[in-house]
C-alpha positions as CSV (number, residue, x, y, z in Angstrom):
1,X,158.2,177.5,264.1
2,X,158.1,179.4,260.8
3,X,160.1,178.3,257.8
4,X,160.7,179.9,254.4
5,X,161.8,177.5,251.6
6,X,163.1,178.9,248.4
7,X,163.2,177.1,245.1
8,X,163.8,177.8,241.4
9,X,167.5,178.8,241.4
10,X,170.0,177.4,238.9
11,X,172.3,178.1,236.0
12,X,171.2,180.1,233.0
13,X,172.8,181.9,230.1
14,X,172.7,185.7,229.9
15,X,169.4,186.9,228.5
16,X,167.6,183.9,229.9
17,X,164.9,183.7,232.6
18,X,164.4,182.1,235.9
19,X,161.5,182.0,238.4
20,X,162.2,181.9,242.1
21,X,159.5,180.9,244.6
22,X,159.3,181.0,248.3
23,X,156.8,179.2,250.5
24,X,156.2,180.1,254.2
25,X,155.0,177.4,256.5
26,X,154.3,177.2,260.3
27,X,152.4,179.1,262.9
28,X,151.9,182.5,261.1
29,X,149.3,184.9,262.3
30,X,149.8,187.3,259.5
31,X,152.3,188.2,256.7
32,X,153.0,191.8,255.8
33,X,155.8,192.7,253.4
34,X,157.6,189.9,251.5
35,X,160.7,190.4,249.5
36,X,163.8,189.1,247.9
37,X,167.4,190.0,248.7
38,X,170.6,188.8,247.1
39,X,174.2,188.4,248.1
40,X,177.0,188.2,245.6
41,X,180.6,187.3,246.5
42,X,182.5,190.3,247.6
43,X,179.4,192.5,247.8
44,X,177.0,193.4,250.5
45,X,173.5,191.9,250.6
46,X,171.1,194.0,248.6
47,X,167.4,194.4,248.4
48,X,166.0,193.2,245.1
49,X,162.3,193.6,245.4
50,X,159.5,193.8,247.9
51,X,155.7,193.5,247.9
52,X,153.3,194.5,250.6
53,X,150.2,192.6,251.6
54,X,148.2,195.1,249.5
55,X,150.3,194.4,246.4
56,X,152.5,197.5,246.3
57,X,155.9,196.7,244.8
58,X,159.3,198.2,245.0
59,X,162.4,197.2,243.0
60,X,166.1,197.9,243.0
61,X,167.1,200.2,240.1
62,X,169.4,197.4,238.8
63,X,166.4,195.0,238.2
64,X,163.6,197.5,237.4
65,X,161.9,196.4,234.2
66,X,163.5,193.0,234.2
67,X,162.2,191.4,237.4
68,X,158.6,191.0,238.6
69,X,157.7,190.1,242.2
70,X,154.3,188.6,243.0
71,X,152.6,186.9,245.9
72,X,149.7,184.6,246.7
73,X,148.3,185.5,250.1
74,X,146.2,182.4,250.3
75,X,149.2,180.2,249.9
76,X,151.7,182.3,251.7
77,X,154.1,182.3,248.8
78,X,156.1,185.0,247.0
79,X,157.7,184.6,243.6
80,X,160.3,186.5,241.6
81,X,160.2,186.3,237.8
82,X,163.6,187.2,236.5
83,X,164.0,188.0,232.8
84,X,166.8,189.3,230.7
85,X,169.3,188.0,233.2
86,X,172.8,189.4,233.3
87,X,176.0,187.9,234.7
88,X,175.9,190.6,237.4
89,X,172.7,189.1,238.7
90,X,174.7,186.1,239.9
91,X,174.1,185.7,243.6
92,X,172.5,183.8,246.3
93,X,168.9,185.0,246.5
94,X,167.1,185.1,249.9
95,X,163.4,185.3,250.6
96,X,162.4,187.6,253.5
97,X,159.1,187.9,255.3
98,X,157.8,190.4,257.8
99,X,155.2,188.5,259.8
100,X,153.6,188.1,263.1
101,X,153.0,185.1,265.3
102,X,150.9,184.6,268.5
103,X,152.9,183.6,271.6
104,X,150.0,182.8,273.7
105,X,149.6,186.3,275.0
106,X,150.6,188.7,272.3
107,X,151.0,189.0,268.6
108,X,154.7,189.4,268.0
109,X,156.3,190.9,264.9
110,X,159.3,189.1,263.5
111,X,161.5,189.0,260.3
112,X,162.0,185.6,258.7
113,X,164.7,184.6,256.2
114,X,165.0,181.6,253.9
115,X,168.3,179.8,253.5
116,X,168.8,181.1,250.0
117,X,169.0,179.7,246.5
118,X,171.9,180.1,244.1
119,X,171.4,181.9,240.8
120,X,174.2,181.8,238.3
121,X,174.1,183.6,235.0
122,X,176.8,182.7,232.5
123,X,178.0,185.2,229.8
């Protein structure tokens, strides 16, 4: 059983910073792309940032230059440093992991999601 646990959300004033972290635990054979998504009330869930196992990153236009994604492959963690936060960044942030596990016969690819952490930016 693989679990993703996010931490670091909270309330911050506009212009402030927060750092989100996500730790993966359980029977993981390998982890490929890790990323962060967010879901704001009344909006669809959107991709915020991703990072491959090789360190290649991708960002939504709305956070480019303000957010930085990083990962520690040895610890199976991914982080999101969020600077210059805006009220429109308010959302529940979810960690996502593309991984594989061994079922006794084969290596199976699977997408895992965390439960989310609330980020609220006040104006």
